[in-house]
C-alpha positions, 0 to 999 in steps of 0.5 A: 676326887675323894672316894666315899663308901657306905652301906645300909642293911636290908633288914627292918624298915629304913627310918628317919634316924637312918636317913638323918644320920647317914643316907641324907649325907649320901646325897650331899656327897655325890656332887663332890666325891666318887661315891659307892653306896651299897645294900649290904645283904651279906651283913643281913644274914649274920642273923636268920632271914627269910629269903623272900623277905630279904630280897624284898627288903633289899630292893626296898632299900635300893629304891629308897636310895634313889628316892632320897636323891641318889643319882645312879649316873653320879653314884655307884649303887649296888647290892653287896652279894653281887660283888663276890670280892667282898666275901673273899677279901673279908676272909683274908682280913679275918686272918689278920684280925685279932679275936680280942678286937672283935670281942670288944665290939659293942654291937656284938655284945649288944646283939649277942647278949642273952642268946644261947646260939650266935653265928660266927658271922655276927662275930666277924661282921666288922671284918666284912665291913672293913672289906666293904670299905677297903675294897674301894680304896675309900677315903671317907665313910659317912657313918652314925656314931654307933658304927664309928668303932667298926670304922676304927677297926677298918682303919687298924686293919688297913694300917696293919696290912700295909705294914705287913705286905706293903702299901695297899689300902687307903686308910678311911676317915669317918664323916659324922654329922654333928646334929642328927647323927644319932637319933634316939628312940621316940619311946625311950630317948635313952636308946637309939632309934632302931629298925629291929625294935619290937615297938613300931612307936620306937621310930618314924619309918621313911614309908610311914603315911602322914597319919602314922607319923602324926600318931607316933610324934603325938605319943613320943616321950617328952619330959616333965614340964612343957618347956621346949629347951635343948638339955640332953641330960635333963630333958632327953625326950624333947632334946631328941625331938629338937635334934630331928627338927633341927636336922629337917629345918636347918635351925639351931637349937637356940632358934628353936627354943626362941620360936617355941618360948611359952608355947609348950610341947603340943605346938612343937610336936604339931610343927615337927609332924608337918616338917616330917610329913613334908620331907617324907611325902617327897621321898614316898612320891619318888619311891612310888614312881621308881617302883612303877618305872621298873628301872631299879634292877637296871640301875643295880645291875649297872652299879654292880658292874662298875663296883666289880671292876674297882673291887677286882683291881684291889683284890688282885693286888691283895692276892699278889701281896699275900702270895696267892697269885700263881698265873 
């Protein structure tokens, strides 16, 4: 079976863009691949975090993993910091990563722009991501479009290490859905939906209640006119909402256009709200059950033990190839 690795940061609130762009794909893949899904808490501290909130959000993300349908018996689910090999391999990969490569990363430019003090960790974040992926000899990485550049670096580093030290790492491939892979902000369809956006109307969070979802969709930016038509260049607002609708319903854009011909934005937004609340309602019910069961920590402990065994095998080979094995 192919091996799959992906992770989500425990910062902000997990939103429908994270779900449609990546997390929902995890559930589909676990029946056909050997899946490793991680809560990447080491990535979170590239910017300042309150330790109490970080722990809370880490458990929230892990619980949502299971609530959306990831089965701890089928998939290895764990917290990144519970496997020290991630940080150790990241340092070794930093030593074959070029400064210019990291300087060209668009996410670093976006997150560091205008700030006087930026952590080195934020700059080297993509190398830690490469370590996450390569540790598990990953074949496929389900990612959103915004992470594709980081995955390309992971591929480059795997190939560079293999050329210098001998065949060691598999070279991973991306898995990106065509529709829903990049959900845009509800308040500004020119920007990506974001966990860190100051305006909560930017996104639909997976734990938003039905009334909140209704309000956010009602306020979502559309475009002049009232025609429900998929034209991202001319009508980016309604095109973004149609992408969400398509991802939830399975209907094509043509089918959605035909369904709402002559009906306008109001009818469309009402139906989209119903689709969202139906999807989120099931997730939230399972989330509550998991919280009450107290099983999430057990699942994470078992996942970390499995992840550690695999990661250590790779790390031992890397150490031997680089000359770090003495005993």
